[in-house]
N, C-alpha and C positions, 0 to 999 in steps of 0.2 A: 504494500500500500504506500501511496505517496504521502508526504508530509501534509499536503493540502487536504487530502481526504481525512486524515486523522484529526486535523484542526477543525474541519467542518463538523465531524461527528462529536467532538468535544464541545464545540459551541452549541450544537443542537441539544445535547444532553443538559447543559446548564440552562439554556433557554426554556426547555420543557419544564424543568424543576421550578424556575421562577414563575412561569405562567401558571403552573399548578398551584403554587402558593397564592398567587393573586386570585385565581379562580375560587379557591377555598375561602379566602377572605370575603369575596363577593357572595359566595353561597351562604356564609354565616350571617349575612345581614338579614336575609329573609326570615329565618327562624327567630332571630332577635326581635324583629318588628312584630312577628306573629305572637310571640309570648307576651309582649307588651300590650298588644291589642286584646288578647284573651283576658288578661287579668284586669285591664282597665274596664272592660265590659262587665266583668264580675263585680267589681267595685261599684260601677254605675247601677247595675241591676239590683244589687243588695241595698243600695241607698234608696232606690225607688220602691222595692218590695222586700223588706227584711225577712218576711216569712219564706221567701224562695231561696234563701241562702244555701241550704243544703243541696238543692237540685243544681243551682248554678255552680257551686264548687265541684260537684261530681263531674259535671260536663266540662268544667275548666280543666280539671286534672286529666281527663281523657283526651281532650284536644291538645293539651300541653305535651302529653306523651307522643301524640302523632306528629306534632311540629318538631319535637326534638329528634324524632327518627329522621327527619329531613336533614338536620344538622349532622347527625352521625353518618348518613348516607354521603353527604358532601365530604366528610372526613375520610371515609373509605375510598371514595373516588380520587381524592388527593393522593393517597398512598399508591393507588393503582397507576396514576398518571406519572408518579415519580419513579416507579420501578422500571 
């Protein structure tokens, strides 16, 4: 192999790792916003109807788990992209 080919492969490897890190950072924004919206809605709903607190919290924890799965999925894809 020539030196140019080796340099191009090394540059592509570093570029892919950097892009993967940027992609995971962008992917983490969505679940962060989602969790904030979920619990702000629970606080708002509890303020309007205090007797519905239990139902709202159970729904909130369920949707919180679903949103966090998206963050974990982004984390897995990050490691797959850097490998």
